[in-house]
LUMMI-400633 format. One record per residue: x, y, z of N, C-alpha, C in turn; residue in one letter; residue number from 0. Coordinates in nm, 2 decimals. Example, Ala and Ser with C-alpha at 12.3 -4.5 7.8 and 13.67 -1.06 7.14 Angstrom:
<pts>
+--------+--------+--------+--------+--------+--------+--------+--------+--------+---------+-----+
|    nxx |    nyy |    nzz |   caxx |   cayy |   cazz |    cxx |    cyy |    czz | residuo | num |
+--------+--------+--------+--------+--------+--------+--------+--------+--------+---------+-----+
|   1.32 |  -0.57 |   0.78 |   1.23 |  -0.45 |   0.78 |   1.32 |  -0.33 |   0.78 |       a |   0 |
|   1.28 |  -0.22 |   0.71 |   1.37 |  -0.11 |   0.71 |   1.29 |   0.00 |   0.79 |       s |   1 |
+--------+--------+--------+--------+--------+--------+--------+--------+--------+---------+-----+
</pts>
This chain:
<pts>
+--------+--------+--------+--------+--------+--------+--------+--------+--------+---------+-----+
|    nxx |    nyy |    nzz |   caxx |   cayy |   cazz |    cxx |    cyy |    czz | residuo | num |
+--------+--------+--------+--------+--------+--------+--------+--------+--------+---------+-----+
|   4.08 |   0.65 |  -1.97 |   3.95 |   0.62 |  -1.92 |   3.92 |   0.73 |  -1.81 |       m |   0 |
|   3.81 |   0.78 |  -1.79 |   3.78 |   0.89 |  -1.67 |   3.76 |   0.81 |  -1.56 |       e |   1 |
|   3.79 |   0.89 |  -1.44 |   3.76 |   0.82 |  -1.32 |   3.62 |   0.78 |  -1.29 |       n |   2 |
|   3.53 |   0.85 |  -1.34 |   3.37 |   0.79 |  -1.32 |   3.35 |   0.67 |  -1.40 |       s |   3 |
|   3.42 |   0.65 |  -1.51 |   3.40 |   0.52 |  -1.56 |   3.46 |   0.40 |  -1.51 |       v |   4 |
|   3.60 |   0.43 |  -1.48 |   3.68 |   0.33 |  -1.38 |   3.59 |   0.29 |  -1.26 |       l |   5 |
|   3.55 |   0.39 |  -1.17 |   3.48 |   0.34 |  -1.08 |   3.35 |   0.26 |  -1.10 |       k |   6 |
|   3.27 |   0.29 |  -1.20 |   3.15 |   0.24 |  -1.22 |   3.18 |   0.07 |  -1.27 |       e |   7 |
|   3.29 |   0.07 |  -1.35 |   3.32 |  -0.06 |  -1.40 |   3.39 |  -0.14 |  -1.28 |       k |   8 |
|   3.45 |  -0.08 |  -1.19 |   3.50 |  -0.16 |  -1.07 |   3.41 |  -0.18 |  -0.98 |       l |   9 |
|   3.30 |  -0.10 |  -0.96 |   3.16 |  -0.15 |  -0.87 |   3.10 |  -0.26 |  -0.94 |       h |  10 |
|   3.10 |  -0.27 |  -1.06 |   3.04 |  -0.38 |  -1.13 |   3.13 |  -0.52 |  -1.12 |       h |  11 |
|   3.24 |  -0.49 |  -1.12 |   3.33 |  -0.60 |  -1.08 |   3.33 |  -0.65 |  -0.96 |       l |  12 |
|   3.31 |  -0.56 |  -0.87 |   3.31 |  -0.59 |  -0.71 |   3.19 |  -0.66 |  -0.67 |       v |  13 |
|   3.09 |  -0.61 |  -0.73 |   2.96 |  -0.66 |  -0.69 |   2.94 |  -0.82 |  -0.74 |       d |  14 |
|   3.00 |  -0.85 |  -0.83 |   3.00 |  -0.99 |  -0.90 |   3.12 |  -1.07 |  -0.86 |       s |  15 |
|   3.20 |  -1.02 |  -0.77 |   3.32 |  -1.10 |  -0.75 |   3.31 |  -1.21 |  -0.65 |       a |  16 |
|   3.38 |  -1.31 |  -0.65 |   3.39 |  -1.42 |  -0.56 |   3.48 |  -1.34 |  -0.46 |       d |  17 |
|   3.49 |  -1.44 |  -0.33 |   3.57 |  -1.40 |  -0.23 |   3.73 |  -1.38 |  -0.24 |       t |  18 |
|   3.79 |  -1.46 |  -0.31 |   3.92 |  -1.46 |  -0.37 |   3.94 |  -1.34 |  -0.43 |       k |  19 |
|   3.89 |  -1.29 |  -0.53 |   3.91 |  -1.17 |  -0.60 |   3.89 |  -1.05 |  -0.53 |       l |  20 |
|   3.80 |  -1.06 |  -0.43 |   3.78 |  -0.95 |  -0.33 |   3.87 |  -0.93 |  -0.23 |       l |  21 |
|   3.94 |  -1.05 |  -0.18 |   4.08 |  -1.04 |  -0.13 |   4.18 |  -1.00 |  -0.19 |       e |  22 |
|   4.20 |  -1.03 |  -0.30 |   4.31 |  -0.98 |  -0.40 |   4.28 |  -0.83 |  -0.43 |       i |  23 |
|   4.17 |  -0.77 |  -0.47 |   4.14 |  -0.64 |  -0.48 |   4.17 |  -0.56 |  -0.35 |       l |  24 |
|   4.13 |  -0.62 |  -0.25 |   4.15 |  -0.54 |  -0.11 |   4.30 |  -0.53 |  -0.09 |       y |  25 |
|   4.37 |  -0.63 |  -0.10 |   4.51 |  -0.62 |  -0.07 |   4.58 |  -0.53 |  -0.16 |       s |  26 |
|   4.54 |  -0.52 |  -0.30 |   4.61 |  -0.42 |  -0.37 |   4.57 |  -0.28 |  -0.35 |       v |  27 |
|   4.45 |  -0.25 |  -0.34 |   4.40 |  -0.12 |  -0.29 |   4.46 |  -0.08 |  -0.15 |       a |  28 |
|   4.47 |  -0.16 |  -0.07 |   4.51 |  -0.12 |   0.05 |   4.68 |  -0.06 |   0.06 |       s |  29 |
|   4.73 |  -0.14 |  -0.02 |   4.88 |  -0.09 |  -0.05 |   4.89 |   0.07 |  -0.09 |       e |  30 |
|   4.79 |   0.09 |  -0.18 |   4.81 |   0.24 |  -0.23 |   4.72 |   0.34 |  -0.15 |       f |  31 |
|   4.66 |   0.30 |  -0.04 |   4.58 |   0.38 |   0.04 |   4.67 |   0.42 |   0.16 |       h |  32 |
|   4.74 |   0.53 |   0.15 |   4.83 |   0.57 |   0.26 |   4.73 |   0.68 |   0.36 |       q |  33 |
|   4.76 |   0.67 |   0.48 |   4.68 |   0.77 |   0.58 |   4.78 |   0.84 |   0.64 |       t |  34 |
|   4.74 |   0.93 |   0.71 |   4.82 |   1.02 |   0.80 |   4.84 |   0.94 |   0.94 |       a |  35 |
|   4.77 |   0.84 |   0.97 |   4.82 |   0.72 |   1.08 |   4.92 |   0.67 |   1.04 |       d |  36 |
|   5.00 |   0.68 |   0.91 |   5.13 |   0.60 |   0.89 |   5.24 |   0.68 |   0.95 |       d |  37 |
|   5.21 |   0.81 |   0.98 |   5.32 |   0.91 |   1.04 |   5.31 |   0.89 |   1.18 |       l |  38 |
|   5.44 |   0.93 |   1.22 |   5.44 |   0.93 |   1.39 |   5.39 |   1.06 |   1.44 |       t |  39 |
|   5.38 |   1.09 |   1.56 |   5.34 |   1.22 |   1.59 |   5.45 |   1.33 |   1.57 |       p |  40 |
|   5.56 |   1.29 |   1.58 |   5.68 |   1.39 |   1.54 |   5.68 |   1.41 |   1.41 |       e |  41 |
|   5.64 |   1.32 |   1.32 |   5.64 |   1.34 |   1.17 |   5.52 |   1.41 |   1.12 |       q |  42 |
|   5.39 |   1.41 |   1.21 |   5.28 |   1.48 |   1.18 |   5.31 |   1.63 |   1.22 |       l |  43 |
|   5.38 |   1.65 |   1.34 |   5.41 |   1.78 |   1.37 |   5.48 |   1.86 |   1.29 |       a |  44 |
|   5.60 |   1.77 |   1.24 |   5.71 |   1.85 |   1.14 |   5.61 |   1.88 |   1.00 |       e |  45 |
|   5.51 |   1.79 |   0.97 |   5.45 |   1.82 |   0.83 |   5.37 |   1.94 |   0.87 |       l |  46 |
|   5.30 |   1.96 |   0.97 |   5.23 |   2.08 |   1.01 |   5.31 |   2.21 |   1.01 |       k |  47 |
|   5.43 |   2.19 |   1.07 |   5.51 |   2.31 |   1.07 |   5.54 |   2.35 |   0.93 |       r |  48 |
|   5.60 |   2.25 |   0.85 |   5.63 |   2.29 |   0.71 |   5.51 |   2.34 |   0.62 |       r |  49 |
|   5.38 |   2.28 |   0.65 |   5.27 |   2.34 |   0.57 |   5.23 |   2.48 |   0.62 |       l |  50 |
|   5.25 |   2.50 |   0.75 |   5.23 |   2.65 |   0.79 |   5.34 |   2.74 |   0.74 |       d |  51 |
|   5.46 |   2.69 |   0.72 |   5.56 |   2.79 |   0.65 |   5.51 |   2.80 |   0.51 |       l |  52 |
|   5.48 |   2.71 |   0.46 |   5.44 |   2.71 |   0.31 |   5.30 |   2.80 |   0.29 |       f |  53 |
|   5.20 |   2.78 |   0.38 |   5.10 |   2.86 |   0.38 |   5.12 |   3.01 |   0.40 |       d |  54 |
|   5.24 |   3.06 |   0.49 |   5.28 |   3.18 |   0.50 |   5.35 |   3.24 |   0.41 |       a |  55 |
|   5.41 |   3.17 |   0.31 |   5.48 |   3.23 |   0.21 |   5.63 |   3.24 |   0.26 |       g |  56 |
|   5.66 |   3.13 |   0.35 |   5.82 |   3.16 |   0.40 |   5.90 |   3.05 |   0.38 |       k |  57 |
|   5.86 |   2.95 |   0.30 |   5.93 |   2.85 |   0.25 |   6.00 |   2.87 |   0.12 |       m |  58 |
|   6.12 |   2.84 |   0.11 |   6.20 |   2.85 |   0.01 |   6.22 |   2.74 |  -0.07 |       s |  59 |
|   6.23 |   2.75 |  -0.19 |   6.22 |   2.63 |  -0.28 |   6.37 |   2.65 |  -0.37 |       f |  60 |
|   6.42 |   2.51 |  -0.41 |   6.53 |   2.53 |  -0.50 |   6.51 |   2.42 |  -0.62 |       s |  61 |
|   6.56 |   2.43 |  -0.73 |   6.55 |   2.34 |  -0.85 |   6.64 |   2.22 |  -0.80 |       t |  62 |
|   6.62 |   2.13 |  -0.88 |   6.69 |   1.99 |  -0.85 |   6.84 |   2.04 |  -0.88 |       w |  63 |
|   6.87 |   2.09 |  -0.99 |   7.00 |   2.13 |  -1.02 |   7.07 |   2.22 |  -0.91 |       d |  64 |
|   6.99 |   2.31 |  -0.85 |   7.05 |   2.39 |  -0.76 |   7.08 |   2.30 |  -0.63 |       e |  65 |
|   6.99 |   2.20 |  -0.59 |   7.03 |   2.12 |  -0.48 |   7.14 |   2.03 |  -0.51 |       m |  66 |
|   7.16 |   1.98 |  -0.62 |   7.27 |   1.89 |  -0.65 |   7.39 |   1.99 |  -0.64 |       i |  67 |
|   7.41 |   2.11 |  -0.69 |   7.51 |   2.20 |  -0.65 |   7.56 |   2.20 |  -0.52 |       s |  68 |
|   7.46 |   2.24 |  -0.44 |   7.48 |   2.25 |  -0.30 |   7.54 |   2.13 |  -0.23 |       k |  69 |
|   7.49 |   2.03 |  -0.28 |   7.53 |   1.89 |  -0.23 |   7.69 |   1.87 |  -0.26 |       i |  70 |
|   7.70 |   1.89 |  -0.38 |   7.85 |   1.88 |  -0.44 |   7.96 |   1.98 |  -0.37 |       e |  71 |
|   7.90 |   2.10 |  -0.34 |   7.99 |   2.19 |  -0.29 |   8.00 |   2.18 |  -0.15 |       n |  72 |
|   7.94 |   2.09 |  -0.08 |   7.96 |   2.09 |   0.06 |   8.08 |   1.99 |   0.11 |       e |  73 |
+--------+--------+--------+--------+--------+--------+--------+--------+--------+---------+-----+
</pts>
C-alpha cells in the first residue's frame, strides 16, 4: 500500500478513535520516532565530523567480509 493511502486511512482512524486507541497509537508511534535530541552533544559532534568526511569524499568504506577479516586478524 502506498504511503499516501496509508496516511489517509490512518487519518480516518485517528479522527474517529477513542482516547484509549489514541494513547496506544501515540505510544507505538513515539517508539519509532527518533530525533537528534536522543544524541548527546558529543555524539552529535562525532556525527557531524563523519558527515563532513563523507561529504568531502574522505571516508573509506569496507565490505562486511573485509571487516570480519580485519577483526579476525587482530
